[in-house]
N, C-alpha and C positions, 0 to 999 in steps of 0.2 A: 632706532636703527644706527648701525655703525657708519661712520663717515667713509666714503670711498677714497681711494688714493688721490683722485682728482680734486675732491673736496678739500683734502688736507693741503694740496698745493695752492688752490685758489683762495682758501680762507674765506672769511665773511666778505661777500661782494660789497656790502654797504660801506665797508671801511676803506675801499680803494680810493686813493688819491693819486696824483701824478707820480709820487715817489714809489708808492706801493704797486702802481701799475707797471713801472719799470722792473721792479723785483719780480712781479708776476710773470712778465714776458720772459725774463731770464729763466725762471723756474720751468715754465712751459717748454722753452727751448731745450733745457737740460733733460726734461722728461721725454720729449720727442726723440732726442738723440739716443737716450737710453733704450727706449722702446724699439727704435729702428735697429740698434745694435743687437738687441735680443732677437727680433724677427729675422735679421739677416744671418744669425747663427743657426737657425732652424733649417734642417735639410729639406723639409717639405716646403712647397711653394705656398704663399699666402697672397690672395688677391682680394681687393674690395672693388665691386662694380656697382654702378647706380642702376636704376630701373631700366635704362636704355642699353645696358651692357657696357657702358664706357668704363674703362679701367681707371679707378681713382687712386689706387695704391697697389704696389707689387713689391714683395721683398726680393732679394737677390736670387733666391732659388726659383721663384716663379718666373722672373725675367729670363733666366737661363733655360728653363724648361720649355716655355712657349715662345721664346724669341722676342721678348719685348725690349724696346729701347727707351732711354730716358724721355725722349720727346714724344713717346706714345702715351705716357701717363696723362690722363685728363682729356685725351683726344680719341684714342683708338678703342673701338668696340671689341670686346672679347670674341664676339661671333666671327670676326675677321680671322682670328687665330685658330679658333675651334668652331668651324662652321656649323656642325650638327648639334652643338650644345644648345643653341637657341630653341630647338624643337623640344627640349626637355623642360623648358620653363613655360608654364601655362599662363598665357596673358589674356585668356578669354574673360569676358565679363558676364556676370549673372545679374539680371535686372538693373543694368547700368552700373553695377558695382564690381570692382576687380576681385576675383577670387583670392582667398588667402594664399600667399606664396608658399609653395611646398619646400620641405627640406629634401634635398636630392643627393643621391649617391650613385655614381655610375662610372663606367670605364669608357675612355675614348682613345682612339689611335691618332697620334700626331705624326705628320711627315715633315714638319719644319720646326726648329732649325735642323733637327735630325729625327729619324724614326724612333718614336717612343710610344709606349702604352702607359697611360696615366689614369689614376683613379681620382675623381673629383668628389669632394664632399662640400655641398653648398647649403649654407644656412641663411635664411632671409633676414634682412635688417628691418626692424620695426620702422614704419613710415615716420613715426613721431620722433625717432632718434636717428633717422637715416640721413642720407646725403641730399635728398630732396624730398618733396612731399609724398613720393610714392615708394620710398625705401630702396632696397637693392639687395646685394648678396655679399656675404663673406665666403670665400672659396678656398679650401685647402686642397692642394694638388700634390699627390704622391706618385712618384715614378715607380711603376711596378713592372717595367720591361724585363728586368733580370728575373724577377719572380715568375713572370709568365713564361719566359723562355725556359727556365729551369723545370717548370711544371710540364711544359710540352715535351721536353727531352725525357723527363721521367716517364710520362705516359707512353712516348714512343719506345722507350727502352722496355717497359713492361709488355707492350704489344709485340715487340720483336722477340722477347723471351717466350711469350706464349706461342708464337708462330714456330720458333725453333723447337720447343717441346713437342708441339703437334707434328712437325715435320720429322723429328727423330723417331716418334712413335710410329708414324706411317711407314717410314723407311725400314724400321725394324720389322714391321708386319709384312712388308713386301719382301724383305730379305729371306724370311723363312721359306715361303713357297719357291723362291728362286733357287735357293740351296737344294731343295727337294727336286726341282726340275733338273738341275745340273747333275745330281746323282743318278737320276733315272735315265737321262740322256746318255750318260757314260755307260750305264748298263746295256742300253739298247745298242750303242756303238760296238761294244764287245760282242754281243750276240750276233750282230750283222757280220762282223769280221770272221767269227767262227763258222757261220753258214756259208760264207764265201759265195754269195749269190751273184749272178750276173743279170744283166738286163734291168729288171725291176729293182733288184737289189742295189745296183749302182745308183739308181734314181733315189731310192730310199736313203742311201748313204749321203747323197748330196743334200737332201731335205734335212737330214739330221744335222749336217754341218751348219745349215742356215739357222736351224733352231738354236744350236749351241752358240752361234755368233750373236743372235738376238738376245739370248739370256745374258751373255757377257756384256752386251751393250747396255741392257737395263741395269745390270749390277754397277757398271761404270757411272751411269746417270745418277743412281742413288748415292754412290760414293762422292761424286763431285758436288751433288746437291747438299749433302751434309757438310762437306768441307766449306761450302759457300755460306751457309746460313748459321752454322754453329759458331758462336762467338769464341774466338781464340785470342789469347793474350799475344800481342805482337812480339816477335823475337827481334830485338833492336840490333841493327848492324849499320855501319856506315854505308850510305847509298849515294850514287850519282844518278839523279833523276833523269837527266837527258839520256844517259846510257840505258836506263830501264825503258824509256820510251822507244829508243832505237830497237831494243830487243823485241818489244811487243809488235812494233811495226814490221819487223822482219817476219814474224809469225803470220801476220795478217797481210803480207805483201801480195800474195797471189790473189786474194779476194779483192784487195784494193785495185789491182790492175784489171781484174776481170770486170769490175764495176766501172772502170775508166775514171777513177777518182784521183785527184792530185793532192799530195800531202806536202806541206812545207813546215819546217821547224825553224823558229827564229829565237836565238838566245842572246840576251843582253849581258855579255861578259861571262866570265867563268863562274858558274853557280857554286855556292858553298856546298860541301858534303853534309848530308843530313843523316839523322838516325831513323831507321824504319825497318819494317819487316819486308824483305825483298819480294816474297811471294804475294803478300797482301797488296802491296803497292802496285805490282804488275797486274793484279786482278782489277784494281781500280782503273788503270790505264786501258786494259783490254775491254772492259765494259763500256767506257766512255767512247773509245774509238769505234767499237762495234755499233753502238747506238748512232754515232755520227754517220757511219757508212750506210746503215739501213735507212737513215732519214734523207739521204741525198740521191739525186738522179745522176746518170752518167754525165761527166763533165764537172761535177761538183768539186769543191775544194775544202780541205780541212787544214787549218793553220794551227800550229801548236806554238804558243809564245811562252818563253821562260824569262823571268826577271826576279830580282830580289831587292830587299831593302835591309835596314839594320837588323831587323828581327825575323823576317819571314822570307820564304821563297814561294813564288807564285807560278803556277802553270795554267795557261788558258787554252781551252780546246774550242776553236771557233769554226763552225761548219756553215755551209750554205744550203742547209736542208729545208725540210718542210716547216720547221719551227713548231712551237708548242703554244697553245692558246692560254690566256690568263687563267681560265678555269682549271686547265690541266696542270699548270705550273704549281698551283697550291697543293696538288695531290701527288706530285711526281715522286716523292720520297716515301709514299705510303706503301705498305706491303700489299702485294697482289694487284696493284694498280698498274696498268700498262696501256699504251696507245697502239701497241702492235697486235696484229691478228694472232701471232703465234708466240707472243711474249708471256713469261711467267710472272712478271711484275715484282721480282725480287732484286733485280740488278742494281737499281739506284738506291734502294734501301741498304743493300750491302755496302755500296760505295760510301754512303753517308756514315755508316757504322765504322768502317775502317778508318775514315778520315778522323772521326771523333776519337777513336782509340789511339791515334797518332798525335793527338793534340792539335789537329788541323781543322779546317772548315771547308765547306763546299758551297758555292753560290751559283745560281742559275739565272740567266737572262735569256729571253727568247721572244721572237716576233713571228707570228704565223706567216708562212710562205716566204720568209726571209732567211731565217737561220737561228742558231742557238749558240750562246757563249756560256761555257762552264768554267768557273775559276776555282782552282784548288789552292789552298793556302797552307803551307807547311811551316811549322816553327823551326828556326835554326837551333843548333845544338845548345848554344849558350842560353837562349830563351827557354828551351825545354828544361834545362837544368834548374833555372830559377823557378819555373812553375812547379817542378817536383819538390824542390826545397820548401816552397810555400804551401805544400800540401795539396796541390791541384792534381787529381788523378790522371789528367791528360798529359 
């Protein structure tokens, strides 16, 4: 058998004396420093735990990912950082003997020091070469948050595309009979005018006008629906977000007053001018304000807060409405999911799509029977330019 690297460093144990022992210690110190340097250059986290889950070693990446400090090494159990991980390790015994430790691979969600999704690959250490008499585990931690988010966005994009194709097909099929109805109603209208009937003729004419009005209304619904769900590349122009909010509020002013709702806009300084599609951003604001109105009782309040930092402009829509449960929040951006009796379940999906196409983000916080906070994050022009130059489609 070939000698291991450690054997080469140690040399023949029988030849050790006080001088050679000092040389050996120096060699081991250099070897340890080299190995730590190697492990700390690896992007994945590497942990070594004993059979009780106490962390005996962690490279820099592992410490950053799970929030370990220097004084945690040799003291803190991994289960404290990743509570549900202990359930994956089978500690049961069979006939008084511990089962063979399994090789494990699983994904867990961490919320400290920040929200991450990580993949853990755990390899048992043989008890004979382990940290104690019962072995332990070597654990490789890979941060797969970006991979998961990208995959979810891809799935959501494909789902949206399929919905749009279906909606376009249905709208087209509905458009054909509506066109036919329009033509025949026009023919009937001409016949009635020629007959110049009185009494019943007048009643028929009024009914005809009602039918024509309903056909026009259905045609408008289909047109607006297609405009809403069909992805359109934003036409970028300079925008004043607060000015757009004012425009939308003026359109909704009558309904807000009728519902006896109070609206307050609070702006922290003069906001930077952004690049965006005027119509699409107004649609975002209209949907969010409409949702807030419908969630509140008379006397409710909607606050719209605007602020900015070096890279982004933020708009928050804070209502005192009925709120959204934890179960509903996870589904709020899904197509056709709605908490309203008469909702179509496309509004928030469309809002999220428009924000993504503008390089922005939307986040939602809510508490049942208390209210909802929706935050829109828009990139400033200089940041958007850097993203485009770097190849980011947003």
